[in-house]
N, C-alpha and C positions, 0 to 999 in steps of 0.2 A: 568196912573202911579200915579198921585197925589192922586187919590181916594184910590188906593191900599195901598199907604203909610199912609194915614189918618186912614184907617181901621186897619191896623197893629198896629198903635199907640194906638188906642182905645182898641183893643183886649189886647195888652200888659198891658196897664194901668189897665184894669179890672182884669186880672189875678194876677198882682202884688198886687192889693188892696186886693183880696181874700186871697192870700197867706200870706200877711202881717197880715191880720186880724187873720188868724189861728195862726201865730207865736206870735203875740203880745198880744193876749188875755191871761188873767190870769187863767189858768186851775185850777181845784180843787186840782189836784195832780201834783206837780212840784217843781223845785228849782229855785227861782228867785234870781240871784246873787246880793248880797249887798256888793260888793267889796269896800274896803276903809272905811267902817262904823265900829263903835265900838259897840260890843254886850253889853247888860246891865249886868255889872259885880256884881251888888249888889243883883241879884236874889239868892234866898235861896233854897238849895236842901238837900237831905239826901243821904249820901254816903252809901256804902255797909255795913258799921258798924252802920248805923242808926245815924250818927252824923250829926248835922246841919253844912253846909258849904256854902259859897258863892263862885261864880266864881272868885271874886277878890282874895280870899284866895288861890284858887287852881291855877289860871292861872299866873304863875310866869316865865314861859319859853314858847317857841313855843309849841303850842297845836294843836292836831288833834281832832276835835269833830266829833262824829258819833251819829246819831239818830236811835234808834231802839225801839221795845217794846219786852219784854222777852218771850211772848207766841206766837210770830210771827211764822206762818207756812210757810212763803215764803222767802222774801229777806233777812231778818235780820241776821240769822245765816250765809249764804254765805258771806254777807258783813263783819261780824266780823271775819270770817275765812280769808277773803281777807286782812283785816287789820292786823290780826295775821301773815299771811304769809309774807307780806312786811316788818313787824317788824323784822322778822327772816332774811330777805334778805338784810336789811339796816345796814350799818356799824355804823350809829349813835346809841348812847346808850340810850335806853328807860329809862326815869326817870332822866337822866342827860342832854342830848342834847335836849330832847323834851318829851312830854307826850301825852297820849291819854285819852280823856274823852268821855265816852259813856253815853248819856242821854236817858232815856226812855221817849217817848211821850205818854205813856198810864198812866194816873193818877192812875190806879188800881194797877199798879206794886209797889212793896214793896222793902225795903232794903234786905229782905231775898231772894227775887227772884234776886235782883242785885248781891248778894254775890254768889248764885248758878251759875249765868251766868258768873260772874267774875272767879270763880274757875275753871270753864270748860275751858275758853279761855286762861286765864293767865298762867295756868299750862303748856299748850301746846306751847304758842307762845312768852311769855314775856322774855325769856332768863334769868329767875330768878329775873327779875325787876318788880315784881307785883305791887309795889307801883307807878309805872309809868303809870299804866293803871287803871283809876278810873271809876266806874260805879255809876250813880246817878239816883235818882227818885225824883218826886216832885208833887205838885198839878196841877190841870188843868189850873189855871190862869197863873202860872209860865211857864207851858209848852207852852201856847199860846205866851207868851212874848218872850221866847228864840227861838221858831220856827219862829215866825214872824220876829224877828230881824235878823235871818239867811237866811230867804226866804225859809225855808223848809216847804212845804205845804203837809198836809196829809188829808185823808178823812176817817172818821169812818164808818165802815159797820158792823153793829151789834157789836159784841165784838172784832172784828178785824179791821185792818186799811189797806187802800190802801195808798201807800207812795212811794216816789222816793228812789233812792239808790245813796248816795254820802257821801263824807266826806269833812270836811271844815277846812282849816288851819287858825289859829288865832294867832296873835302876843302876846308877853308877856303883852302888854298894851290893848289887847282885840280887836284889829283891824282884820277884815276879810281880808285875803290876797289871798286865793286861794280855789277853789272848785275842787275836783276830783270826777269823775263820775263813777258809775258801781260797781262791786263787787270784782273786781280784780285791782291791781294797780302796775304800774311798779316801781321798786326801784328808779330809777332816777327821776321820777315824784314825789315820795313821799319825796325823799331827797331834791329836789329843793323846794318843798312847804315848808319844815321846814326852809330852808335857807332864803326863801323870807319872811316867817313869823318873823324870827328873825330880819330881816332888815326892816320890815314893808313896803314891796314892793308888793302891790297888782298886781296880773296878771290873766288875763282871760285865762281859759283852752280851748284848741282846742276841747276838748270833749263836751263843752257847744254847740258849732256849730253843732257837729254831733248829739246831742240829739234832735235838732230841727226836724230831720228826724224820730223820734220815738215817740210813744204815749204809755201810759200805758194800758195794756189789764187787766182790773179788774177781768174779769172771770177767766183767767188762771194765774193771778198775776205775769205778766212778761212784759217786754218792747218789743214792736213789731214795725216793720217798718211802717210808715204812708205812704201808696202808694200815697194818694192824694197830700201830701206835696211834695213828691219826684217827681211825675208826673208834678206838677205845676212848680217846680223849673226847670226841664228839658225843658218844653215848653217855659218858659221865656227865658232860656239860648239860645235856638235855634232861637227864635224870634229876640233876640238881635243880634245874629250873622247875621241873614238874613237881618235885617235892616241896620246894619253897612255895609255889603257887598253891598247891594242895593244903599245906599247913596254914597259909595266910588266908585262905578263902573262908569268908564268914560262914558259920554254920546256921542252917535253916532252923528256925524255932518252931 
């Protein structure tokens, strides 16, 4: 029995190490949460009117950041539609209680493209509060600094990008307080993210834990279940249960 126990512990340790390595590695496309850190507010951008602005000038209230690129054939438009949909469903007033800032991570994007994208979405979703949803473009160096500061990791593939899908809540002082994942958002989660940002109360999203079970399918440009991670987690769980039952089982006299 002692040999069986030792073998089980070795197996469990090996599987845990492999699974941890998979989860803890820094993939090329991911969101690495930087909760409680302050984004660089002096970075300079161009708004949809081609005016030079800094985040310090813009972020004066709870802010929802979203990262897209304007010629994106995949996740970006559904993400913006998800943001627009939750704006309509939330009783907080856009531009008064909070604002949304959408930043392009493609240095080729221009203020003209930003305006076209803004006109498309603001007209449909902003409740007439277009000034509360701002679209920005900038150079590659600034893009790297803001995406690195927020943990939003993308990968260029030709003229396109492989990228995650998430929005980030930031306090009026620039502190990251919440990440919301996916392309659709519950009004209660969105509202709580705004409240927490206003109070500077960072909070981990349960969605982050769920995303551990997913990897990005670059070929189909979507998130898919990672069977290896799920299988490893299930095996570890049942091994733990078996070991606990085995150790607690009364010994026969």
